[in-house]
C-alpha positions as CSV (number, residue, x, y, z in Angstrom):
1,M,2.1,-13.5,-23.7
2,K,-0.5,-11.1,-22.9
3,F,2.1,-8.6,-23.7
4,N,3.4,-9.5,-27.2
5,H,-0.7,-9.3,-27.6
6,V,-1.0,-6.0,-26.8
7,L,2.3,-4.8,-29.0
8,E,1.0,-7.0,-31.7
9,N,-2.4,-5.1,-32.0
10,E,-0.8,-1.8,-31.2
11,K,1.0,-2.2,-34.5
12,C,-0.2,0.3,-36.7
13,E,0.9,0.4,-41.0
14,N,1.1,4.1,-40.8
15,L,3.3,4.2,-37.7
16,K,6.6,4.4,-39.4
17,L,10.5,3.7,-37.9
18,T,12.3,6.7,-39.1
19,P,16.2,7.3,-37.9
20,E,15.1,9.8,-35.4
21,K,12.5,7.6,-34.2
22,F,14.8,4.4,-33.8
23,M,17.3,6.3,-32.3
24,E,15.6,7.4,-29.9
25,L,14.3,3.8,-28.5
26,I,17.8,2.2,-28.3
27,G,18.4,5.4,-26.1
28,Y,21.4,6.5,-28.2
29,N,23.3,8.7,-26.6
30,E,26.3,11.0,-28.0
31,E,29.4,11.9,-26.0
32,K,31.6,14.6,-26.7
33,L,35.5,12.5,-26.8
34,D,38.7,13.0,-27.3
35,R,39.6,12.8,-31.1
36,K,43.1,11.5,-30.4
37,V,43.6,8.3,-31.9
38,D,46.5,6.3,-30.7
39,I,49.0,4.4,-33.3
40,L,50.1,1.5,-31.0
41,S,51.4,-0.7,-34.0
42,V,52.5,-0.4,-37.6
43,E,53.4,-4.0,-39.8
44,E,54.2,-3.5,-43.5
45,F,53.1,-5.8,-46.0
46,D,53.7,-6.5,-50.1
47,K,50.1,-4.7,-51.0
48,Y,49.3,-2.9,-47.6
49,T,49.8,-1.5,-44.0
50,R,48.3,-2.6,-41.6
51,K,47.9,-0.2,-38.3
52,L,46.6,-1.3,-35.1
53,I,44.7,2.0,-33.4
54,R,42.6,3.0,-30.0
55,Y,40.4,5.5,-29.8
56,E,37.8,6.6,-27.2
57,V,34.2,5.6,-27.8
58,S,32.8,6.7,-24.2
59,S,34.2,9.4,-21.3
60,N,35.9,5.6,-20.0
61,E,36.1,3.3,-23.0
62,K,38.6,3.0,-25.8
63,V,38.0,0.8,-27.8
64,E,40.5,-1.0,-31.0
65,A,41.0,-1.3,-34.1
66,Y,42.4,-2.5,-37.0
67,L,43.4,0.3,-40.0
68,L,44.6,-1.4,-43.5
69,I,45.3,1.2,-46.0
70,P,46.7,-0.3,-49.3
71,K,50.0,0.9,-51.0
72,N,50.6,2.8,-54.2
73,I,47.7,4.6,-53.5
74,K,47.6,7.8,-55.3
75,G,45.5,11.0,-53.6
76,K,42.5,10.4,-51.4
77,V,40.8,7.1,-51.8
78,P,37.2,5.5,-50.6
79,G,36.9,4.4,-47.2
80,V,34.8,1.3,-45.4
81,L,34.4,0.3,-41.7
82,A,34.2,-3.8,-42.3
83,I,32.3,-4.1,-39.0
84,H,32.9,-8.0,-38.1
85,G,30.9,-11.0,-37.9
86,T,31.5,-14.0,-35.5
87,D,33.8,-16.8,-35.4
88,K,32.6,-20.4,-35.5
89,G,34.8,-21.4,-32.5
90,D,35.0,-19.2,-30.1
91,E,32.4,-17.0,-30.4
92,Y,34.0,-13.7,-28.8
93,K,37.9,-14.4,-28.8
94,L,38.2,-13.1,-32.5
95,G,36.6,-9.6,-33.8
96,K,38.8,-7.4,-35.8
97,S,41.0,-9.9,-36.6
98,T,38.8,-12.1,-38.5
99,A,37.8,-8.9,-40.6
100,A,41.0,-8.0,-41.3
101,G,42.3,-11.3,-42.7
102,I,44.2,-12.4,-39.8
103,C,42.6,-15.1,-38.3
104,K,42.1,-18.2,-40.4
105,N,38.1,-17.4,-41.8
106,D,38.3,-16.7,-45.3
107,E,34.9,-15.7,-45.2
108,L,34.9,-13.4,-42.6
109,G,38.4,-11.1,-43.2
110,Y,36.3,-8.7,-46.5
111,G,38.3,-6.0,-44.2
112,L,41.0,-7.2,-45.3
113,E,40.0,-8.1,-49.2
114,L,38.6,-4.6,-49.9
115,C,41.6,-2.7,-49.0
116,L,43.4,-5.5,-51.3
117,N,40.4,-3.6,-54.0
118,G,42.4,-0.1,-53.0
119,Y,40.1,1.0,-50.2
120,V,40.8,1.9,-46.7
121,V,39.1,0.2,-43.9
122,I,39.1,0.0,-40.6
123,C,37.9,-2.7,-38.3
124,P,37.1,-2.4,-34.8
125,D,36.2,-4.6,-32.4
126,R,32.6,-4.6,-31.0
127,F,31.5,-5.9,-27.2
128,P,32.9,-8.3,-26.1
129,Y,35.0,-9.4,-28.9
130,E,38.7,-10.1,-29.0
131,S,40.2,-6.9,-27.0
132,R,37.4,-6.4,-24.9
133,R,36.3,-9.6,-23.9
134,I,36.8,-10.0,-20.4
135,E,39.4,-12.1,-20.1
136,E,40.9,-8.7,-20.7
137,A,39.3,-6.8,-17.6
138,N,41.0,-6.4,-14.2
139,F,37.6,-7.7,-12.7
140,Y,37.4,-10.7,-14.4
141,S,37.7,-12.9,-11.2
142,D,35.1,-10.6,-9.4
143,F,32.7,-11.2,-12.3
144,I,33.0,-14.6,-12.1
145,K,33.5,-15.1,-8.2
146,K,29.9,-12.6,-7.5
147,N,28.1,-14.5,-10.2
148,S,28.5,-17.7,-9.5
149,I,29.5,-18.2,-13.1
150,S,31.4,-21.5,-14.0
151,K,34.7,-20.9,-16.2
152,K,33.2,-24.0,-18.3
153,T,30.1,-21.8,-19.1
154,N,30.7,-18.8,-21.4
155,V,31.8,-15.7,-19.3
156,N,31.5,-13.6,-22.3
157,E,27.9,-14.4,-23.1
158,S,27.3,-13.4,-19.2
159,Y,29.1,-10.4,-19.0
160,R,27.0,-8.9,-22.6
161,M,23.9,-9.7,-20.5
162,F,24.9,-8.1,-18.1
163,K,25.7,-5.2,-19.8
164,C,23.0,-5.2,-21.7
165,S,21.0,-5.1,-18.5
166,K,23.0,-2.9,-16.5
167,L,22.0,-0.4,-19.9
168,L,18.9,-0.5,-20.1
169,Y,18.1,0.5,-15.7
170,S,20.3,3.5,-17.3
171,G,17.4,4.4,-19.3
172,H,19.8,2.7,-22.9
173,T,20.5,-0.1,-24.7
174,E,23.1,-2.2,-26.0
175,M,22.2,-1.5,-29.6
176,G,22.5,2.3,-28.6
177,C,26.3,1.9,-27.7
178,E,27.1,-0.2,-30.5
179,M,25.6,2.5,-33.0
180,F,27.4,5.3,-31.4
181,E,30.7,3.6,-31.5
182,M,30.0,3.0,-35.8
183,K,29.9,6.1,-35.5
184,R,32.8,7.0,-34.2
185,A,34.4,4.1,-36.2
186,I,33.8,6.8,-39.3
187,D,34.7,9.5,-37.1
188,V,38.0,7.8,-37.1
189,L,38.4,6.5,-40.7
190,Q,37.2,9.9,-42.2
191,S,40.6,11.5,-40.1
192,F,43.2,9.8,-41.9
193,E,45.0,11.8,-45.0
194,E,44.8,9.1,-47.8
195,V,40.5,8.7,-47.3
196,N,38.5,10.4,-48.9
197,S,35.3,11.8,-47.0
198,E,32.9,12.1,-49.1
199,K,33.2,8.5,-50.0
200,I,32.2,6.1,-47.3
201,G,30.6,2.6,-47.1
202,V,30.3,0.0,-44.6
203,I,30.1,-4.3,-44.8
204,G,29.4,-6.3,-42.7
205,S,28.1,-10.5,-42.1
206,G,26.2,-12.4,-39.4
207,E,25.8,-10.1,-36.3
208,G,27.9,-7.0,-38.5
209,G,25.6,-7.4,-41.6
210,L,22.9,-6.2,-39.2
211,L,24.7,-3.6,-37.9
212,A,26.0,-2.3,-41.2
213,M,21.9,-2.1,-41.7
214,L,21.3,0.1,-39.0
215,T,24.9,2.1,-39.9
216,I,23.4,3.1,-43.1
217,F,20.5,3.5,-41.9
218,L,21.7,5.8,-39.9
219,D,24.8,7.7,-40.6
220,K,23.7,9.1,-43.8
221,R,27.6,9.8,-44.5
222,I,27.7,6.9,-45.8
223,K,27.0,6.0,-49.4
224,V,26.5,2.6,-49.7
225,G,26.2,-0.3,-47.8
226,C,26.4,-4.3,-48.3
227,A,24.8,-6.5,-45.6
228,N,25.1,-10.6,-45.4
229,Y,22.3,-11.3,-42.9
230,N,19.2,-13.6,-42.6
231,M,17.1,-11.6,-41.4
232,Y,16.8,-12.2,-37.8
233,F,15.7,-9.2,-36.0
234,A,12.7,-7.7,-34.1
235,S,9.4,-9.3,-35.6
236,N,10.7,-12.6,-35.6
237,L,12.8,-12.7,-32.0
238,Y,9.4,-13.3,-29.6
239,S,6.2,-14.5,-30.7
240,D,3.3,-17.2,-29.7
241,T,5.1,-19.8,-32.2
242,N,8.9,-18.5,-31.1
243,M,9.5,-19.2,-27.3
244,K,13.1,-18.9,-26.8
245,F,15.7,-18.5,-24.2
246,I,17.6,-15.6,-24.1
247,K,20.8,-14.7,-25.3
248,G,23.6,-12.2,-25.3
249,F,22.7,-10.7,-29.4
250,D,19.1,-11.5,-28.7
251,M,19.4,-9.0,-25.6
252,C,21.4,-6.3,-28.0
253,I,18.5,-6.0,-30.3
254,S,15.8,-6.3,-28.1
255,I,14.2,-2.7,-28.3
256,P,11.6,-1.9,-26.0
257,G,8.6,-0.3,-28.3
258,L,10.4,-2.0,-31.7
259,N,7.2,-4.4,-32.2
260,K,5.4,-1.4,-32.9
261,Y,6.9,-1.1,-36.3
262,D,7.5,-2.3,-39.2
263,A,10.9,-3.0,-38.8
264,E,13.5,-4.5,-41.2
265,C,11.0,-2.8,-43.9
266,D,10.8,0.7,-42.9
267,I,14.8,0.1,-42.1
268,L,15.8,-0.8,-45.5
269,S,13.0,1.0,-46.8
270,G,15.2,4.6,-45.1
271,I,18.3,3.6,-46.7
272,A,16.7,4.5,-49.9
273,P,18.0,6.3,-52.6
274,R,22.2,5.1,-51.2
275,P,23.1,1.9,-53.0
276,F,22.9,-1.3,-50.7
277,I,23.0,-4.6,-51.6
278,F,21.7,-7.6,-49.2
279,T,23.0,-11.1,-48.9
280,R,21.5,-14.2,-47.4
281,N,21.8,-17.7,-46.9
282,S,18.4,-20.2,-48.4
283,K,19.3,-22.4,-45.8
284,N,17.4,-20.8,-42.5
285,E,13.8,-20.2,-41.7
286,F,13.2,-16.5,-42.6
287,E,13.2,-17.2,-46.2
288,Q,9.4,-16.2,-46.6
289,H,9.7,-13.9,-44.0
290,F,12.9,-11.9,-45.9
291,Q,10.8,-12.2,-49.7
292,K,8.1,-10.3,-48.5
293,V,10.4,-7.5,-47.1
294,S,12.7,-7.6,-50.5
295,D,10.1,-6.8,-52.5
296,R,8.1,-4.2,-50.3
297,V,11.5,-2.2,-50.5
298,R,12.1,-3.0,-54.3
299,E,9.1,-1.0,-54.2
300,K,10.5,1.5,-52.2
301,Y,13.2,2.1,-54.5
302,L,11.1,2.1,-57.7
303,D,9.0,4.9,-56.4
304,M,12.5,7.2,-56.3
305,R,13.2,5.8,-60.1
306,V,16.6,4.4,-58.5
307,P,15.2,0.1,-58.5
308,N,19.1,-0.3,-59.7
309,K,20.7,0.5,-57.0
310,Y,19.0,-2.4,-54.6
311,S,19.8,-5.4,-54.9
312,S,19.5,-8.7,-53.1
313,I,21.2,-12.2,-53.2
314,V,19.4,-15.7,-51.5
315,F,22.4,-18.1,-52.2
316,N,22.2,-22.2,-51.1
317,S,25.8,-22.5,-49.6
318,E,27.1,-24.2,-46.8
319,S,29.1,-21.0,-46.3
320,S,27.9,-18.0,-44.4
321,F,29.2,-16.0,-47.0
322,P,30.9,-17.6,-50.1
323,Q,34.0,-16.1,-52.1
324,D,31.5,-15.7,-55.3
325,I,28.8,-14.1,-53.2
326,R,31.6,-11.5,-51.1
327,E,33.3,-10.6,-54.5
328,K,29.5,-9.5,-55.7
329,C,29.2,-7.2,-52.5
330,Y,32.8,-5.6,-53.7
331,Y,31.6,-5.4,-57.7
332,W,28.7,-3.2,-56.1
333,I,30.9,-1.0,-53.6
334,A,32.6,-0.3,-56.4
335,K,30.3,0.7,-58.7
336,W,29.0,3.2,-56.5
337,M,31.6,4.3,-55.6
338,K,32.6,4.7,-59.3
339,V,36.0,2.8,-58.5
340,K,37.8,1.3,-61.4
């Protein structure tokens, strides 16, 4: 409790969270890796081609992703990084398959929908989702045995917390790894001949929404971004009135020293003057906080004389990312990519 008070007292309005400072806080570490991309399978559909690819994200780990390429394109077209959200069923069973439109969760299939709108889209598996679940690892049984984990427990949640803790001991964070992996995904996306590397966008929902926001903040190659996210981040993760048990995603966004900054406002303002649209469901506890942050970000875009490049939408729905809101996001991307 005392530690939280110290952080709040140290918080200073003149202390600005820049991309460089954020990378320092998350222990961002960029490795030189093999640029080779393995194509594991190719499936042809009426309007697009789906490739299952694999590439390095560290010296000892490769990641699988779906690459979606629209058919009958002429010349190079814009590319989009679609960062998957979380399926409400088994939270870790599906990753890239949701964004690629393979599973039945339509509101998370924005990667496929954008492909059908004319973009080349990459949908990578994040840790520890789908192909990166601990059940797919050769040390699965040993991990359960050594950590006395019941099979009824969400073992991937424990696995995620284990990796987060291990990274902290080495001076890094899970968020640092996530951000490097998003950069690698864009490297891979730009390497395909169908992609106009000068026109790259990013979109995400839920956890993917936060990562979309952070990725465009850190990577200047991204020209336009969309995030569907309920503003659950550093300033409201822990406080005197919010004592909660930490979970896997909480560990991912627990970044040493971040409470010293006005993180959400600095990050969203730091995206300017690039176009960014933020959408969120009104049915959450962070509504007032979001509105305050959004108003200040609008002022930043106005000061830069590009007020039309920032938009925020608050919707009321039982869906986390309803179709009409997704369509507004697609229109936003097309508008700023100048796609007809």
